N, C-alpha and C positions, 0 to 999 in steps of 0.2 A: 673669562677675564672680566671681573666686575667693573662697571663704570658708574659714575655718579648719576643717579636718576631719581625715580619716584620719591614722593614726599616722605620724609622721615616723620611719620605720624607718632610722635611721642611727646611726653611731657615730664616724665619722671614722677608723676603723681599716681596714686592708686587708680586702677581701672574702675570705671563706673559700672555698677551693678549689672542686672540682667539685660537681655537684648532689647526689651521694650524701652529701656532708658535712652536708647539712641533714636527713638522714633522721631522726636522733634528735630534732632540734628539731621537725620536723613531727609525729612520733609524740607528743611531749609536748603540742603544740598541739592534736592530735586529741583529747586528753583534755579540753581546755577546751571544744571543740566538743561533746563528749559531755555534759559537765556542764551547760552552759547549755541544751542541748536537753532534757536530763532535767528540769531545774528548770522550764523554760517549760511543758512538757507536764504536769507535776503539776497545773497550773492546770485542765487538762481534766477531772480528777476532783475538783479542789477546788471548781470553780464549781457543779456540781450539789449538792455537799455544802453549800456556803454558801447556796445558794438554799433548801435545806431548813431549815438552821439559823436563817436570818434571815427566812424567808418572803418571798423577793424575787420581783419580776416578772422577765420576761426582759430588760427594759430595764435594771433594776438589776443583774441578774446579769452582763450583757455590759459594763456600766460598769466592773466589776472588771478585765476584760481591757483595756478602753480605757485605764484608768489605767496599766496595765502598759506599753502601747505608746507612750503619751504620753512616758514616760520616755526612749525612744529619741530623740525629737525634742528634749527638754529637755537631755539629757545628752551628746549627740554632740559639740557644739563644745567645751564644758568638758572633755570627755574628751581631745580632741585637744590642748588647751592644757596639760592635766596631763601628758600623755605628753611634750610638748616640754620641760616643766620638770624632770621626774624621770626620764625615760628609759623605754624600752619595757618592760624586764623588771620594774622596780619598779611600773610602772603595772598590769601584769598581776596582781601580788601585791595591789595596792590594790583592784583590781576584785574579786578573790576575797574579800578581807576585807570589802568592802562587801556582797557577797552573803551572806557568813556572818552579818554583823550583822543583815541583813534577815531571815534565816532564824530567828535567835534571837528577833527581834522578833515573828515569826509565832507563836512559842510563847507570848509575852506576850498577843498578840491572842486566841489560843484560850483562854487562862486567864481573860480578863475576862468573857465574850467581847465583842468589839467590831467591828462592820462598818467603822467609820471607821479604827480602828487597823490592821485588815487591809489596807485600801486603801493606807495610808501605807507599811506594811512591804513590800507587793508592789511599790510604786513604788521603794523603796530597792533591792530585789533586782534589779529591771530596770535601774536605773542602773548597777549593777555589771556586769551582762551587756553593757550598751551600751559600757562602757569596753573590755571584752574584744573586742567585735565590731569597733569602730573600728580596732583594731590588727590583729587576727588575720586577717581576710579579705584585706586588701591584702597582708599578709605572705605568705600562701599563694600568691596570684596571681603575685607577682614572684620568689619563690624557685624557681629551676628554669627550664627551657626555656619561653620565652614562647608558643611555638606549642601547648603543652599546658596552658596556664593554666586554661582552662575545664574540661578533663578532671580536672586536679589538684584544683581547688576542689570539683568534684563528689565526688571520692574522699574528701577530708577531711570534707566535709559529710555523707558517708555515716555517719561516726562520730557526727555530730550526730543523725542519724536513728536510730542504735542507741540513743542515750539517750532519744529520743522514743518508741521502741518499748518500752523497759523501764519507762518512767515510769508508763504506765497500769496495769501489773500491780502496781507498787509502791503507787500511789495507791489502786487498787481493793482491795488487801489491807489496807493500813495505815490508810486513811481511810474509804472507803466500806464495806469489809468489817467494820469495827469500830464502825459507827454504825447506829443504828436507821433513820435516813432512807435509808441506802445499801442496806439489806437488805430494806426493806419494799416492798410492791407499790406501783405508781404510784397516786397519789391519796391515799395514807395521810396523815392529819393527825396531826402529832406534838404531844405535850404540851410545856409549857414545860420540864419537868424532862428530857424526852428530848432536846430541842434543846440544853440546856446540856451534857448528857452527850456528845452528838454533837460539839459544838464542841471538847471536850477531846481528841477522837481525832486532832486535827491536831498535837498537841504532840510525840509520838514521831517521826513521819516528818520533821518539820522539824528536830528535834534531830539526827537522823542525817545529814541533808543538811548542817547547819552543821559537824559534825565532819569530813565528807568534804571540804568546801571549805577548812577550815583546814589539813588535811593536804596538800591540793594546793597551797595557798599556800606552805607550807614547802618543798615539792619545787621549785616554780618559782623561789623565792628562791635556792635553792642550785644550780640547774642552770645550766651554762655555755652559755647561748643564743648562737649564732653571730651576729656583727655582720653587717649587710647590706652594709657598706662604702660607699665614696664614690660608687659608681655608683648607689646607691639613695638618696642624700641629697637633701634638698629643694633645688630650684632656687632661686636667689636671687629675692628679691621683685621686683627690677628686671626680671629676665628674664621673670618670670611676667606682668608688666604688658603684655607684647607678645602675650599669648595670651588667649583667651576660651573659657570652658567652653561658652557658649551657641551656639558655632559647630559643636559636635560633635553631630550628630543622634542618634547612638547613645546619648549620655548624656542629651540633652534629653528623649527619649522613654523612656529607661531608668529615670529617676527615678520617673515615674508608673507605670511597669510594676512596679517593686518595690512601690510604695505600694498599687497595686490588687491585686497578687498576694497581699499580706499580708492584705487584706480577705477574700479567698477562702479562704486556708489557715486563718486563725484562726477564721473563721466556721464552717467545717466541723468543726474540731477541738473548739471550745468547745461547740457545740450538738449534737454527736454523741450523747452519753450521753442527753440529754433526748429526742432524736429517735427513737433506736432503742428507747427504753423505752415509747414510745406503744403502746397496745393494738392499733392497726391496722398497726403496723410489725413489731416483734418481741416486744412485750409482755414486756420483761425488767426485772429490778430494776436499779437504778443500778450495783450491784456487778457484775452480769453484763454490763451494757453497757460498763462500764469495761474489762473483759477483752477485749471485741470491739474496743475502740479500739486495742488493741495491733496488730491486723491492719492498721489504717489506717497507722500509723507504720512497720510492717514493710514495707509496700508502698513507702513513701518511701525506706527504706534500700535495698531491692532495686533500685528504680529508679535510685538514684544510682550504685550499683556498675555496673549495666548501662549507664547513660548515660556513665560515665567510659570504659568500654570501647568503646562504639559511636562516641563522638566521636573516636576515633582514626582512623575511616574516613569518618564522616558529618559534615557541617558542623553546628555548634552551632545555627545558625538553623533548619535543616531539622528537626532533632530537636525543637527547642522548638515549632515549628509543629505537628508531628505530635502531640506530647503535649498541646498546648492544645486541639486538635480532640477528642482522646480525653476530656479533662476536661469539655469542653462537653457531649458526648454523655451521659456517665454522670451529669452533674448534671441533665439533662433527665429521665433515667430516675428519678432520686431524687425529683424534684418530682411526676411524674405516675404513678409506680407505687406499689404498696402491698405490705405484708408483707415477707418476706425479700429479695425482689428490690430493693426500695428501700434496705434496709439494706446489702446487698452492693454495690450501685452506689455508695453513699456511701463505703464502704470502699475501693472500687477507685480513687476519685479520688486517694487517697494516692499510688498508683503514678504517675499522670499529673502530679501536683504535684511529684514528687521532684526533677526537674532544674531546675525553674523559677528558684528563687532564685539558686543558684550560677551558672547559665548566663546569666541576665539581668545579674548582677553583673559577670561576666567580659566579656561583650559591651559593657556600659555603659562600662567604663573602657578599652576597646580604642582604641588610637591617640591617647590623651590626652597622651602625652609628658610634658612638665614639669608638666602639670596633673593627673596621675594621682592624687595625694594628695587634691586638692580634690574631684575627681570621686568618689573612693571614699567620702569623708565624706558627700557628698550622697546617695549610694545607701544608706548606713547610716542616715542620718536618715529616709529614706523608709520604713524599717521601721515608723515611726510610723503607717503606713497600717493596721496591725492595730488601732489605737484605734477605727477606724470600724466595728468589729464591732458596736458599739452600734446602728448603723443596721439591721443584720440583726435584732438583738434587738427594735428598734422595729417592724420589719416583721412579725416573728413574733407580737408582741402584737396587731397590727392585723389581719393576714390569715392567721395560722396559721404554725406552725413550718415545715411542709413547703413552703409557697409561698415562704417567705423565701429558700429556696435558689436562686430565680431570680436573686437578686443575685449569687450565686457564678457562675452560668452566664454572666452578663453580663461578669464579670471575666475569664473565660477568653477571651472574644472579643477583649479588649484585648491579652492576651498574644499571641494569634494575629497581630493587627495588628503588634505590635512585632517578632515573629519574621520576618514577611514583608517589612516595610518599615522600621520604626523603628530596627532594630538595624544597618542597613547603615552601615559606617564612612565616612560622607560628611561632610566639613567644609564648612559653608555658605560659599559664595563661592569655593570652590576645587574642583578635580577630586576625585573620590572617592579616598579613601586607598588606596594600593596594598597592600592586605592580602588575603591569601587568605581567601575566605569561610569564616566559622565559626572562624577562628583568631585569637584575641585577642592579636595580636603587638604587642610594645612593645620598642623598642630598649632594651638594658640600661642605657644611659646616661641614659634618660629615666624608667626605672621608679621609682616612689615607694616 
């Protein structure tokens, strides 16, 4: 049953020449991937900061991130409708402006300070990112040779990881490093005056982020993005009635794969600082732990560059299976080990998580033909799985932070199942699609 979703990347104009004609556009889009990765991961240093400022439980702390990812579910379909109304390029500009408005609102929330206003402003920022995600991911998949779609999306997502790698250093220096709670030893109780002063440390970094987003919005507005042409336009509503998304096994199992993967990724990232700060793990201040978080995201960046290269020779499914096994093993080490071993095993999961989102996404829309747009939108909506990080916060409160990572280990097993069986391009009721394993091929006439 099709639903309104992914960006209708069309223009009615002739398609632009060879693949290299899109290089400049992909480079500019890579800057968007960088920015939303950067802003998303600022949360990883913001959460321990807010936990200290507002004296929150783990459940209340992870609720902040849950609100962030609920925005993906709420904003995905409205984003697609907005793109249909105003066009792809203007929608990108609107998305950046929404993010800038939310960043300015974070300055207000820090000035008050207010936990409720903080939740609202983070929700607004996430809505802007959702608008960018709905359009940019399918765009990268269909621009260029279909047999290298998974590799290409991993390559561009590596720029997203570059943003996630730099964000912890930015947050550790400008948020945690300028606050009493961020530089004090674990267990230190702050006075009311110290909490108020710490809240104000958020004003400068979000002001800088707002300026960067406004500049990027101006650049996008003036840049001549290439039209995708008639070959990529939406198939008529009447023709789409003859097709069903639910007959494509790779999509049906791919949506929960994205949903479950986000629980794993966000749980690790958001609880990393609190975990490694514990006396029996690394006994670090939050500022020091924030710096180590950089290694987690650096592993994701390196893994995506390597994955893009390896997928030229190895099937995407095989590599996804290998990485999910690696992630499961290091998460078990994280749960049952102590000291630096537990810290470094948690850092290493970033390498194994690296290819999961872009690879699942490309495999999920493989072979959808005229339903590629609808399938893309469902996969983007599944990013809302990150909202269930609150479940890990609840487990941490009940059973301890270290044991809560068993949830992450369980998530890795589902990704393994998807790689080995769920991702196979089989249409229920028909013979398996004639697609080379690991290659998310789509006829250009069907690409959305």
